[in-house]
Each structure stands twice: as structure tokens, then as C-alpha cells.
C-alpha positions as CSV (number, residue, x, y, z in Angstrom):
1,M,8.1,9.7,1.0
2,T,11.4,11.2,2.0
3,K,14.7,9.7,1.0
4,T,15.8,6.7,3.1
5,K,18.8,4.6,3.4
6,L,16.5,1.6,3.0
7,P,15.2,2.0,-0.6
8,D,13.9,-1.6,-0.8
9,C,11.8,-1.0,2.3
10,A,10.5,2.3,1.0
11,A,9.6,0.6,-2.2
12,L,7.7,-2.0,-0.2
13,V,5.7,0.7,1.6
14,K,4.8,2.4,-1.8
15,E,3.8,-0.9,-3.3
16,T,1.7,-1.8,-0.2
17,L,-0.1,1.5,-0.4
18,S,-0.8,1.3,-4.2
19,W,-1.4,-2.4,-4.4
20,R,-4.4,-2.3,-2.0
21,T,-5.3,1.3,-1.5
22,V,-7.0,1.7,1.9
23,T,-9.6,4.3,0.7
24,V,-11.1,2.9,-2.4
25,L,-12.8,6.1,-3.4
26,A,-10.1,8.6,-2.4
27,G,-12.0,10.1,0.5
28,I,-13.1,13.7,0.1
29,P,-14.9,14.6,-3.2
30,H,-13.5,17.4,-5.3
31,V,-15.8,20.1,-6.7
32,N,-15.3,22.3,-9.7
33,T,-16.0,26.0,-9.4
34,K,-16.8,26.6,-13.1
35,A,-18.7,24.6,-15.8
36,F,-16.5,22.9,-18.3
37,T,-16.5,20.2,-21.0
38,Y,-14.1,17.3,-21.0
39,R,-13.9,14.8,-23.9
40,G,-17.4,15.8,-24.9
41,Y,-18.9,15.5,-21.4
42,K,-20.4,18.7,-19.9
43,F,-19.9,19.3,-16.2
44,H,-21.9,22.0,-14.4
45,A,-20.3,24.2,-11.7
46,R,-20.2,22.5,-8.3
47,T,-20.2,19.0,-9.7
48,N,-18.8,16.5,-7.2
49,F,-15.9,14.3,-8.4
50,T,-14.6,11.4,-6.5
51,G,-11.5,9.5,-7.6
52,D,-11.7,5.7,-7.9
53,M,-8.3,4.8,-6.4
54,W,-8.9,1.1,-6.9
55,A,-9.2,1.7,-10.7
56,I,-6.4,4.2,-10.8
57,H,-3.9,1.9,-9.1
58,R,-5.0,-1.0,-11.3
59,H,-4.6,0.8,-14.7
60,E,-2.3,-1.5,-16.7
61,R,-0.5,1.5,-18.3
62,N,0.8,2.7,-15.0
63,F,0.8,-0.5,-13.0
64,P,1.6,-3.5,-15.2
65,Q,0.1,-6.7,-13.9
66,P,-1.7,-5.0,-11.0
67,D,-2.4,-8.2,-9.1
68,V,1.4,-9.0,-8.8
69,F,3.0,-7.5,-5.8
70,R,6.2,-5.9,-7.1
71,P,7.8,-3.3,-4.9
72,E,10.9,-3.2,-7.2
73,M,8.9,-1.0,-9.6
74,F,9.3,1.8,-7.1
75,L,13.1,1.6,-7.1
76,D,15.0,4.2,-9.1
77,E,16.8,1.8,-11.4
78,E,15.3,-0.2,-14.2
79,S,14.3,-3.7,-13.4
80,A,15.9,-6.9,-14.8
81,E,12.8,-7.2,-17.0
82,G,13.4,-3.8,-18.6
83,W,10.4,-2.0,-17.2
84,K,10.4,1.1,-15.0
85,R,7.6,2.7,-13.0
86,P,5.7,4.9,-15.5
87,Y,3.3,6.7,-13.1
88,L,3.2,10.4,-13.5
89,N,3.7,11.9,-10.1
90,K,6.9,11.8,-8.0
91,N,5.6,9.4,-5.5
92,G,4.6,6.8,-8.1
93,M,1.2,6.4,-6.6
94,S,-1.7,8.4,-5.1
95,P,-3.2,6.5,-2.1
96,S,-3.9,9.7,-0.2
97,G,-5.6,11.6,-3.0
98,W,-4.0,14.4,-5.1
99,G,-3.7,18.1,-5.5
100,R,-4.5,20.6,-2.8
101,R,-6.7,18.1,-1.0
102,V,-4.2,15.4,-0.6
103,C,-4.5,13.9,2.8
104,C,-2.3,15.8,5.2
105,G,-1.5,12.6,7.1
106,Q,0.1,11.0,4.0
107,S,3.7,11.4,5.2
108,L,2.7,10.1,8.7
109,V,1.2,7.0,7.2
110,E,4.2,6.4,5.0
111,Q,6.7,6.9,7.8
112,G,4.7,4.8,10.3
113,L,4.3,2.0,7.8
114,L,8.1,2.2,7.0
115,Y,8.9,1.9,10.7
116,S,6.4,-1.0,11.3
117,L,7.4,-3.0,8.2
118,T,11.2,-2.6,8.8
119,R,10.7,-3.8,12.4
120,L,8.6,-6.8,11.3
121,L,11.2,-7.7,8.6
122,W,14.0,-7.4,11.1
123,A,12.2,-9.6,13.7
124,F,10.3,-12.2,11.8
125,E,10.2,-14.6,8.9
126,M,6.6,-14.2,7.8
127,R,5.0,-17.3,6.3
128,P,1.5,-18.4,5.3
129,G,-0.4,-20.3,8.0
130,V,-0.5,-24.1,7.9
131,D,-3.4,-26.6,7.9
132,E,-3.8,-29.5,10.3
133,K,-1.4,-31.6,8.0
134,G,1.3,-28.9,8.1
135,K,0.7,-27.8,4.5
136,E,0.8,-24.0,3.8
137,I,-2.5,-22.4,3.3
138,P,-2.5,-20.2,0.1
139,H,-3.6,-16.6,0.7
140,D,-6.5,-15.3,-1.4
141,I,-5.4,-11.8,-2.5
142,F,-9.0,-10.9,-3.3
143,A,-10.5,-11.8,0.1
144,Y,-11.5,-8.4,1.4
145,M,-14.4,-7.2,3.5
146,D,-17.3,-5.5,1.7
147,C,-16.9,-2.0,2.9
148,E,-15.6,1.4,1.8
149,N,-12.1,1.0,3.2
150,T,-10.0,-1.9,2.0
151,R,-9.8,-4.5,4.9
152,P,-8.6,-8.0,4.4
153,M,-10.6,-11.0,5.6
154,P,-9.0,-12.8,8.5
155,F,-6.3,-15.2,7.3
156,E,-3.8,-17.6,8.8
157,A,-0.1,-16.5,9.0
158,R,3.0,-17.4,11.0
159,F,5.5,-14.9,12.4
160,I,8.7,-16.9,13.2
161,P,11.4,-15.0,15.1
162,R,14.6,-14.8,13.0
163,S,16.8,-15.9,16.0
164,E,16.6,-16.8,19.6
165,D,18.1,-13.4,20.5
166,I,15.4,-11.6,18.6
167,R,12.7,-13.8,20.2
168,K,14.1,-12.7,23.7
169,I,14.1,-9.0,22.6
170,I,10.5,-9.3,21.4
171,L,9.4,-10.9,24.7
172,E,11.2,-8.3,26.8
173,E,9.7,-5.4,24.8
174,A,6.2,-7.0,25.1
175,D,6.6,-7.1,28.9
176,V,7.6,-3.4,28.9
177,A,4.6,-2.6,26.7
178,R,2.3,-4.4,29.1
179,E,3.4,-2.3,32.1
């Protein structure tokens, strides 16, 4: 992701992409051209390799407490707890694969997500949904559809405009979008 004047939002994008990687198995398989041995395992030429992005982004060495959503680990400075992002590549995550076959749309995804998330943060206070008694419904962070791509199960949420002026802008932009 390119440098931005919104480092907290850029960190939010990176944590979103690594916390629940969209493509669990990193998409396109890689194929070796020559036979080789790695840690005692022999691989013939033309062996297919598919990265397990779910496992990679959940490895405790690189992503401490992988079920905790912590965008601050993607900030340049060390956190108050004294830990810093240890991941090996410059992005700090690999949701779009790696090497020569990294997804060519990675920067488009990151920039689009940055734009969408900053607009949502500007416009809304986002809260969990509420039940019939007005009590917030906790979100199950493991409630995902059983498919190759990571898609959350439907859940209740509230998007509360941050001000009356913002509510009016949202409604005006919605009218323009409908035209």
C-alpha cells in the first residue's frame, strides 16, 4: 500500500485483509520447474503448490493472537505493549499471494478498501445490531460461509450517522446515485 496521510486507516485496511483473508488458498497454484528436496521432503518437477493463506495469517510468530483485531500492529511505531509487526515482507501481510504471481489487483483492492473504509468511518458510528430488548447482539467472529472465499454469515449491525449534516449529505448522495 502506498504511503498515506491516514496511517491509522491504512493499518485498518492491512489488518482487515490479513485478519480474514478473502482467498483462503491464495488462488493460483505455483509450480516448480525442477525437482528439489526441502526439509527431507522430495518434490518432483511440476508439483503444484498452493499457499494456505488462512494458516499463514494465523501463525502466532508473525501474527500474535490472530483472533484479536489489532490494526495498530501495522503502524510503524512500536505499540504500548512493546510488540511490533514481525512479518517478513514490506506489506506486513500477503492476502494477494506472493512472488511473481501476486495478484495484479492488490493495489486496487487496498486503495478501494481504504477509500470505502474512510468514507464509512467519516459518516457513521458502526455498532452491533440490537435484539428486541435493545441489547447489543455480540458478533461471532467465526461465523463464515462454507466456501473457498471467506464470506461472513449475515449479521445485524447499525450504521448511525455521526451528525444531522452528515445524514443529509448521505441522503443527497443516495438520491444522485439512484438517478
